[in-house]
PAVEX-185079 format. One line per field, with one value per residue: x, z, y of N, C-alpha, C in turn. Coordinates in steps of 0.05 Angstrom, whole numbers, plus 5000, padded with zeros to 4 digits. Atoms other than C-alpha are relative to their C-alpha. Layout:
<recs>
n.x	[X  ...]
n.z	[Z  ...]
n.y	[Y  ...]
ca.x	[X  ...]
ca.z	[Z  ...]
ca.y	[Y  ...]
c.x	[X  ...]
c.z	[Z  ...]
c.y	[Y  ...]
</recs>
This chain:
<recs>
n.x	[4989  4973  4992  4972  4991  4975  4990  4982  4982  4981  4983  4977  4998  4977  4989  5019  5021  5027  5019  5024  5022  4988  5015  5029  5017  5024  5017  5021  5017  5011  5022  4998  4987  4984  4985  4977  5000  4977  4986  4978  4978  5009  4995  5023  4992  4980  5016  5012  4979  4993  5023  5003  4975  4982  4979  4998  4999  4975  5007  5028  5012  5026  5014  5020  5017  4993  4972  4979  4990  4971  4996  5014  5010  5015  5028  5013  5005  5021  5026  5005  4997  4986  4999  4980  5001  4988  5014  4994  5001  4977  5006  5002  5022  5027  5013  5017  4983  4988  5021  5004  4975  5000  5020  4989  4979  5014  5013  5026  4999  4998  5027  5008  4983  5010  5026  4995  4986  5020  5016  4985  4996  5024  5008  4980  4999  4976  5007  4989  4971  4990  4984  4977  4977  5001  4985  5015  5023  4996  4994  5024  5008  4982  5008  5023  4991  4988  5022  5012  4982  5002  5026  5006  5004  5019  4985  5013  4988  4990  4985  5001  4983  5008  5012  5015  4982  5001  5027  5020  5021  5018  4987  4998  5026  5002  4982  5013  5022  4987  4991  5024  5010  4983  5008  5028  5004  4980  4989  4972  4987  4987  4984  4992  4989  5011  4998  5026  5013  5028  5000  4998  5024  5022  4996  4988  5013  4978  4979  4975  4984  4971  4983  4972  4996  5015  5029  5008  5029  5012  5028  5018  4999  5018  4989  4976  5009  5013  4981  4976  5007  5027  5014  4990  5021  4989  5020  4993  5014  4998  4978  4978  5003  5018  4983  4981  5015  5006  4976  4989  5018  5009  5029  5014  4982  4998  4973  4983  5000  4978  5012  4982  5013  4987  5018  5027  5008  4991  5003  5002  4996  5008  5015  5029  5007  5025  5023  4997  5003  5025  4998  4981  5013  5019  4985  4990  5023  5007  4979  5003  4980  5013  4983  5009  4996  4991  4991  4992  4985  4994  4971  4989  4977  4977  5002  4989  4971  4990  5002  4981  4972  4995  4995  5022  4992  5001  4977  4976  4998  4992  4972  4984  5002  4987]
n.z	[4974  5007  5028  5005  5027  5004  4974  5004  4978  5005  4978  5008  4985  5009  5023  5022  4998  5001  5006  4984  5011  5024  5015  4993  5002  4985  4989  4983  4993  4973  4995  5014  4987  5021  4992  5016  5001  5014  4982  4984  5017  5023  4996  4986  4974  5005  5008  4976  4983  5011  4997  4972  4994  4987  5018  5021  5027  5015  5021  5002  4979  4989  4982  4984  4985  5007  4992  5012  4980  4995  4990  4975  4989  4975  5006  5010  4978  4982  5013  5009  4982  5013  4987  5015  4996  4975  4976  4995  4972  4983  4988  4971  4993  5001  5026  4998  4996  5026  5016  4990  5007  5029  5004  4990  5018  5023  4993  4986  4971  4985  4998  5026  5006  4984  5011  5026  4994  4990  5023  5017  4985  5001  5027  5011  4982  4983  4972  4980  5000  5005  4978  4997  5015  5028  5004  4992  5019  5023  5025  5010  4982  5007  5026  4996  4986  5021  5016  4983  4999  5025  5002  4976  5005  5022  5020  5026  5019  4985  5014  4986  5013  4992  4974  4991  4995  4972  4987  5006  5017  4986  4997  5027  5006  4983  5012  5024  4991  4992  5024  5013  4983  5003  5025  4999  4980  5000  5027  5000  5023  4991  5019  4987  5014  4989  5015  5001  5024  4994  4986  5020  5016  4984  4988  5016  5024  5021  4995  5016  5001  5002  5004  5005  4996  5019  5001  5025  5004  4981  5007  4980  5001  5020  5027  5004  5006  5026  5022  5000  4994  5008  4986  5007  5002  5002  5010  4997  5019  4995  5014  5008  5028  5002  4992  5022  5022  4993  5002  5028  5018  4986  5002  4982  4985  5011  5009  4979  4975  4994  4996  4992  4994  4983  4999  5009  4991  5017  4987  5019  4986  5019  4987  5002  5004  4986  5018  5025  4994  5010  5029  5004  4995  5022  5024  4996  5001  5028  5013  4990  4979  4974  4978  4975  4978  5008  4978  5009  4979  5008  4998  4976  5005  5006  5028  5013  4997  5017  5028  5005  4996  5005  4974  4981  4976  4976  4999  4997  4973  4984  5004  4988  4971  4993]
n.y	[5007  5011  4996  5007  4998  5014  5009  5022  5007  5021  5010  5015  5024  5016  4985  5001  4980  5011  4979  5008  4985  4989  4979  5002  4976  5007  4979  5010  4977  5001  5018  5026  5023  5012  5023  5008  5029  5012  5019  4990  4991  4985  4972  4988  4989  4979  4977  4989  4988  4974  4982  4993  4987  5018  5008  4979  5010  4998  4980  4993  4984  5009  4982  5014  4981  4973  4994  5016  5019  4995  4973  4994  5025  4997  4993  5024  5018  4990  5003  5028  5023  5021  5026  5016  5029  5006  4991  4972  4993  5008  5026  4998  4982  5011  4994  4976  4977  4993  4987  4972  4985  4995  4979  4975  4992  4987  4975  5004  4995  5025  5010  5011  5024  5023  5009  5013  5026  5018  5008  5018  5024  5015  5009  5018  5023  4999  4992  5018  5000  4973  4990  5017  4991  5008  5024  5023  5004  5018  4986  4988  4978  4978  4989  4983  4976  4983  4988  4979  4977  4985  4987  4985  4971  4998  4984  4996  5018  5024  5020  5026  5019  5027  4997  5024  5023  5010  4997  5021  4989  4981  4975  4989  4988  4976  4979  4990  4982  4975  4986  4989  4978  4977  4986  4991  4980  4979  4995  5006  5012  5024  5015  5025  5023  5025  5025  5011  4991  4993  4975  4979  5000  4991  4974  4979  4991  5002  5020  4995  5025  4994  5023  4992  4972  4983  5001  5012  4996  4981  4997  5012  5029  5011  4996  5017  5028  5001  4995  5017  5028  5007  5021  5027  5020  5028  5019  5028  5017  5029  5013  4983  4993  4976  4977  4995  4988  4973  4985  5000  4986  4976  5000  4981  4983  4973  4992  4987  5015  5019  5026  5021  5026  5019  5023  4994  4973  4978  4974  4978  4974  4979  4978  5002  5028  5008  4995  5016  5028  5012  5004  5021  5025  5005  5007  5028  5018  5002  5017  5027  5005  4997  4989  5013  4981  4973  4983  4974  4985  4973  4995  4989  4983  5018  5005  4975  5001  5022  4992  4978  5008  5029  5013  4997  4984  5017  5018  4983  4991  5023  5006  4979  5003  5025]
ca.x	[5947  6007  6044  6109  6150  6204  6210  6269  6308  6370  6408  6477  6480  6546  6571  6510  6460  6389  6335  6280  6236  6244  6214  6147  6096  6037  5979  5932  5873  5844  5798  5821  5838  5894  5924  5995  5996  6056  6101  6154  6212  6169  6183  6118  6149  6207  6156  6119  6184  6202  6132  6135  6205  6238  6281  6309  6297  6356  6322  6256  6209  6150  6100  6058  6001  6027  6100  6163  6188  6261  6255  6205  6200  6176  6114  6099  6106  6058  6003  6008  6000  6044  6036  6099  6114  6155  6132  6128  6116  6171  6176  6183  6123  6050  6007  5957  6012  6045  5979  5970  6043  6034  5971  6006  6064  6014  5985  5924  5908  5919  5844  5832  5891  5864  5794  5820  5865  5806  5765  5819  5834  5762  5751  5816  5802  5859  5821  5847  5920  5925  5957  6009  6080  6088  6140  6089  6039  6031  6051  5979  5966  6028  6004  5938  5973  6015  5951  5921  5984  5978  5905  5910  5911  5861  5910  5886  5933  5947  5999  5991  6046  6018  5971  5935  5997  5991  5918  5864  5803  5761  5813  5826  5752  5755  5814  5776  5717  5764  5792  5722  5701  5761  5741  5667  5673  5737  5752  5819  5864  5892  5949  5962  6004  5978  5988  5915  5883  5812  5831  5853  5792  5743  5774  5809  5778  5845  5895  5966  6004  6079  6130  6206  6201  6155  6081  6051  5976  5933  5857  5796  5794  5734  5767  5833  5796  5755  5815  5868  5830  5766  5713  5734  5683  5700  5661  5662  5643  5630  5685  5754  5736  5680  5729  5780  5727  5708  5780  5800  5738  5726  5653  5612  5674  5677  5734  5792  5777  5833  5817  5852  5836  5854  5823  5747  5749  5755  5768  5747  5773  5740  5717  5643  5643  5586  5538  5566  5558  5484  5499  5560  5518  5464  5516  5545  5476  5460  5525  5502  5554  5530  5560  5556  5579  5591  5631  5639  5693  5699  5770  5813  5869  5917  5891  5907  5978  5987  5964  6008  6071  6063  6070  6020  6022  6002  6057  6109  6093  6098  6165  6192  6168  6201]
ca.z	[3017  2985  2922  2899  2837  2817  2888  2891  2944  2933  2984  2979  3002  2998  2948  2905  2892  2908  2876  2930  2901  2830  2805  2842  2820  2867  2885  2943  2953  3021  3049  3004  3029  2987  2993  2969  2947  2930  2957  3010  2980  2929  2960  2999  3068  3040  3007  3073  3110  3062  3065  3141  3142  3172  3111  3064  2990  2945  2891  2875  2919  2965  2997  3054  3086  3051  3073  3040  3075  3067  3080  3137  3168  3235  3204  3168  3232  3270  3220  3210  3247  3232  3251  3230  3229  3293  3365  3382  3457  3510  3537  3609  3607  3620  3558  3581  3604  3535  3502  3547  3536  3461  3464  3505  3456  3401  3441  3474  3545  3599  3607  3532  3525  3581  3552  3483  3512  3549  3485  3445  3500  3501  3427  3413  3468  3513  3577  3614  3597  3589  3657  3649  3624  3549  3555  3587  3529  3474  3403  3383  3444  3428  3357  3380  3427  3368  3330  3389  3393  3319  3328  3394  3364  3308  3254  3188  3152  3176  3150  3167  3149  3151  3208  3211  3217  3280  3293  3298  3253  3307  3319  3245  3237  3296  3263  3197  3234  3265  3196  3167  3227  3220  3149  3163  3225  3213  3138  3153  3094  3100  3064  3082  3060  3068  3049  3059  2991  3020  3065  3007  2967  3023  3050  2995  2942  2905  2901  2878  2856  2867  2841  2841  2865  2810  2807  2756  2767  2802  2802  2841  2860  2815  2753  2765  2766  2706  2664  2685  2703  2686  2716  2718  2694  2708  2669  2686  2634  2637  2588  2573  2500  2511  2547  2491  2439  2475  2478  2407  2374  2426  2427  2456  2482  2473  2434  2477  2531  2563  2560  2596  2604  2659  2647  2642  2668  2626  2655  2616  2641  2609  2632  2647  2649  2699  2649  2591  2627  2609  2534  2540  2570  2517  2461  2491  2499  2426  2407  2445  2500  2570  2627  2694  2738  2733  2780  2772  2811  2809  2799  2858  2866  2865  2795  2776  2803  2767  2701  2709  2730  2715  2790  2845  2900  2952  2933  2926  2995  3025  2993  3018  3089  3088]
ca.y	[5082  5045  5064  5030  5040  4991  4966  4919  4881  4840  4797  4768  4696  4659  4711  4699  4756  4734  4777  4771  4826  4851  4916  4914  4967  4966  5011  4997  5044  5063  5010  4953  4884  4855  4786  4770  4698  4655  4600  4609  4648  4684  4752  4764  4774  4814  4861  4870  4883  4939  4969  4969  5001  4940  4929  4984  4974  4961  5003  5036  5075  5062  5109  5082  5121  5183  5178  5152  5089  5110  5185  5184  5115  5141  5172  5107  5066  5111  5097  5022  4957  4898  4825  4788  4714  4716  4726  4800  4798  4796  4725  4748  4795  4780  4779  4831  4878  4873  4892  4953  4974  4967  5010  5063  5064  5082  5139  5107  5130  5078  5070  5061  5013  4969  4969  4952  4897  4867  4867  4832  4782  4761  4757  4719  4668  4690  4704  4643  4657  4733  4743  4689  4702  4698  4643  4597  4603  4551  4568  4581  4625  4666  4674  4701  4749  4774  4786  4825  4868  4886  4905  4942  5013  4999  5023  5053  5006  4935  4887  4813  4764  4693  4712  4645  4601  4559  4575  4522  4528  4563  4617  4624  4639  4689  4725  4729  4759  4811  4829  4838  4880  4926  4941  4947  4990  5030  5026  4995  4980  4909  4875  4802  4744  4674  4602  4588  4592  4592  4650  4693  4673  4688  4752  4789  4833  4833  4776  4791  4729  4734  4685  4691  4762  4787  4803  4756  4770  4822  4818  4797  4723  4712  4743  4707  4641  4659  4684  4634  4570  4534  4491  4418  4367  4294  4242  4168  4116  4041  4026  4053  4052  4103  4149  4141  4158  4221  4244  4224  4253  4308  4289  4346  4381  4456  4487  4510  4459  4419  4345  4288  4214  4165  4097  4103  4175  4238  4307  4368  4436  4496  4566  4566  4490  4486  4518  4476  4410  4398  4407  4362  4307  4315  4310  4246  4216  4232  4196  4135  4141  4129  4171  4134  4192  4267  4312  4387  4425  4500  4528  4548  4599  4539  4524  4597  4590  4523  4552  4614  4578  4504  4489  4477  4529  4478  4429  4485  4511  4441  4429  4496  4479  4410]
c.x	[5029  5005  5030  5006  5028  5013  5016  5016  5017  5014  5024  5003  5022  5011  4983  4978  4973  4981  4973  4975  5011  4980  4970  4987  4973  4986  4978  4984  4990  4976  5002  5011  5013  5016  5023  5003  5024  5014  5020  5023  4992  5005  4978  5009  5020  4986  4988  5021  5010  4978  4997  5026  5020  5024  5002  5000  5027  4997  4970  4990  4974  4989  4978  4986  5010  5029  5019  5013  5029  5004  4987  4988  4984  4971  4985  4993  4977  4972  4993  5000  5014  5001  5019  4997  5012  4984  5009  5001  5025  4993  4996  4977  4974  4986  4984  5017  5013  4980  4996  5024  5000  4980  5010  5021  4988  4983  4973  5004  5001  4972  4991  5016  4991  4974  5003  5013  4979  4982  5013  5005  4976  4994  5020  5004  5025  4994  5013  5030  5012  5019  5024  5023  4999  5015  4985  4977  5008  5005  4975  4991  5018  4993  4976  5007  5014  4979  4987  5018  4999  4974  4994  4993  4981  5012  4984  5010  5012  5013  5000  5016  4994  4986  4988  5018  4999  4974  4982  4977  4982  5013  5007  4974  4996  5017  4987  4977  5011  5008  4976  4989  5017  4993  4973  4997  5019  5011  5029  5009  5017  5015  5010  5013  4989  5007  4973  4984  4971  4998  5002  4975  4977  5002  5006  4983  5020  5020  5023  5017  5029  5015  5028  5004  4985  4970  4992  4969  4990  4971  4983  5003  4982  5011  5025  4992  4987  5020  5022  4994  4971  4987  5010  4977  5012  4977  5010  4982  5003  5025  5022  4997  4982  5016  5020  4986  4994  5025  5009  4982  4989  4970  4987  5017  5004  5028  5015  5000  5025  4988  5021  4985  5018  4982  4973  4991  5012  4995  5001  5002  4994  4986  4970  4991  4974  4976  5001  4994  4974  5002  5020  4987  4980  5014  5010  4977  4991  5019  4998  5020  4988  5021  4988  5002  5011  5008  5008  5014  5006  5030  5007  5023  5025  5000  5011  5030  5012  5000  5019  5029  5007  5006  4976  5010  5000  5025  5026  5004  5008  5029  5019  5000  5015  5029]
c.z	[4997  4971  4998  4971  4998  5026  4998  5025  4992  5026  4988  5019  4989  4974  4975  5005  4996  4996  5014  4989  4976  4986  5005  4997  5011  5010  5016  5009  5028  5002  4986  5018  4978  5012  4981  5002  4985  5019  5017  4981  4976  5002  5015  5025  4996  4991  5024  5018  4989  5004  5029  5012  5015  4983  4978  4972  4988  4978  5000  5024  5010  5018  5014  5018  4996  5006  4987  5021  5006  5013  5026  5012  5026  4995  4989  5023  5018  4988  4991  5024  4985  5017  4984  5006  5027  5024  5007  5029  5015  5016  5031  5010  5000  4975  5001  5003  4973  4982  5009  4992  4970  4994  5008  4981  4975  5008  5014  5030  5014  5001  4973  4992  5015  4989  4974  5004  5010  4977  4983  5014  4999  4973  4988  5019  5016  5029  5021  5003  4998  5022  5007  4984  4972  4996  5008  4981  4979  4975  4989  5017  4995  4974  5003  5015  4981  4984  5016  5001  4974  4997  5022  4994  4977  4978  4974  4979  5015  4981  5016  4984  5010  5027  5011  5006  5030  5014  4992  4984  5014  5002  4973  4992  5016  4988  4975  5007  5009  4975  4987  5017  4998  4975  5002  5019  4998  4973  4998  4974  5010  4978  5015  4981  5013  4983  4997  4977  5005  5014  4981  4984  5015  5009  4980  4976  4977  5009  4981  5002  4995  4996  4992  5001  4982  5003  4973  4995  5022  4992  5023  4998  4978  4971  4995  4993  4973  4977  4998  5008  4991  5018  4990  5001  4997  4993  5004  4982  5009  4988  4993  4971  4996  5007  4978  4976  5005  4996  4971  4982  5012  4998  5021  5015  4986  4990  5021  5026  5002  5007  5007  5007  5019  5003  4990  5008  4982  5016  4979  5017  4980  5016  4996  4997  5013  4983  4975  5005  4989  4970  4994  5004  4979  4975  5003  4998  4971  4985  5010  5021  5027  5021  5026  5024  4990  5026  4988  5023  4989  5004  5027  4993  4995  4970  4984  5001  4982  4971  4993  5000  4993  5026  5018  5024  5025  5002  5003  5028  5019  4997  5013  5031  5010  5008]
c.y	[4988  5005  4993  5003  4987  4990  4974  4995  4976  4992  4986  4976  4983  5011  4999  5021  4986  5023  4993  5014  5015  5019  5000  5027  4992  5024  4987  5025  4998  4981  4973  4978  4984  4977  4995  4970  4989  4981  5013  5007  5016  5030  5014  5014  5022  5026  5013  5013  5027  5020  5009  5012  4982  4992  5022  4987  5003  5021  5005  5016  4988  5022  4984  5020  5029  5008  4980  4982  5005  5027  5006  4975  5003  5007  4976  4982  5009  4995  4972  4981  4978  4975  4983  4971  4992  5010  5028  5007  4991  4975  5002  5017  4985  5010  5025  5025  5008  5014  5029  5017  5007  5023  5027  5011  5013  5023  4997  5008  4973  4986  4987  4976  4976  4990  4985  4972  4980  4990  4979  4973  4982  4988  4980  4976  4998  5005  4983  5002  5028  5010  4982  5012  4989  4973  4975  4993  4980  5017  5014  5024  5024  5014  5018  5025  5019  5015  5023  5024  5017  5015  5020  5029  5005  5017  5004  4982  4977  4981  4974  4980  4972  5000  4975  4976  4993  5003  4976  5012  5021  5028  5013  5015  5026  5022  5011  5019  5027  5017  5013  5023  5025  5015  5012  5024  5024  5006  4993  4987  4976  4987  4975  4981  4975  4976  4987  5011  5008  5026  5024  5002  5012  5030  5022  5008  5002  4979  5007  4975  5008  4974  5009  5030  5019  4996  4988  5001  5018  5004  4989  4969  4988  5003  4984  4972  4998  5003  4979  4971  4996  4980  4973  4980  4973  4981  4972  4983  4971  4987  5020  5009  5025  5025  5007  5014  5029  5018  5002  5017  5026  5003  5019  5019  5027  5006  5015  4986  4982  4973  4979  4975  4983  4976  5007  5028  5021  5026  5022  5026  5022  5022  4997  4971  4991  5005  4984  4971  4987  4994  4977  4972  4993  4990  4971  4980  4997  4982  4972  4992  5005  5010  4989  5019  5026  5015  5027  5014  5028  5005  5013  5019  4983  4993  5024  4999  4979  5008  5022  4991  4972  4985  5004  5016  4984  4983  5016  5009  4977  4993  5020  4997  4975  5004]
</recs>
């Protein structure tokens, strides 16, 4: 459904060349749900804008839904849906009218467009405001309207750029249900960018980590966490001396584990740590060291990003938004 080779985009800002996307090689098969994960400025949105024909590549090639984005952009646009970060509806228009117009633009009959608009209005909790002008809607309501516009024609390939931004938890859950239904009922291929790590983890079967315009990882969430992060076991002791002894002598700690101490607490990070914890506790007990508390945390995609780049994705995104 998507194939890129050396896809590159440079910008010139104050006479400085900014390499937003650098040599991206990407393949997305029909029916896949792929999440692009990375901080603001990593190149995610620029990649989507090139794949949706909104921005020409500086170098490289991209085929989307069987058509070259540069040579045949019209054919690409007819086969995709795109939900960008900005508001897509006309501010002076009524929300429902915008949905019907969008459906008609994609070739739906008036009857089909109205029926689909009614369906999306109900499911995205827009019934009470659908016949108001867009300018009178709240930010969250406009965002839900944008999502409905992108879904109106049930496209075979859907791009979503930060679709959950501005949505409350209930509407985030509704959107995720829509995404799952599109795949289950229509086999829709979906590519999304997101700052919500849990969203990428729950929805995507592939996560592509992008940093400084380059792809640095591409795998399932489970394998990324297994290969690039470990379970975190936190042990609490009665005495600082016990914690120091565990760290200095690595009592019961598996080889290759990362071990840190803070006062009477020791954190052990190791792949498969949850299954190793019982043996670790037995070894410490045999050594006469009493553990007063144990916590086990499974790795997250933020741990993956931290181990790949030395930076936290959560903190990096917050800094870029500030």
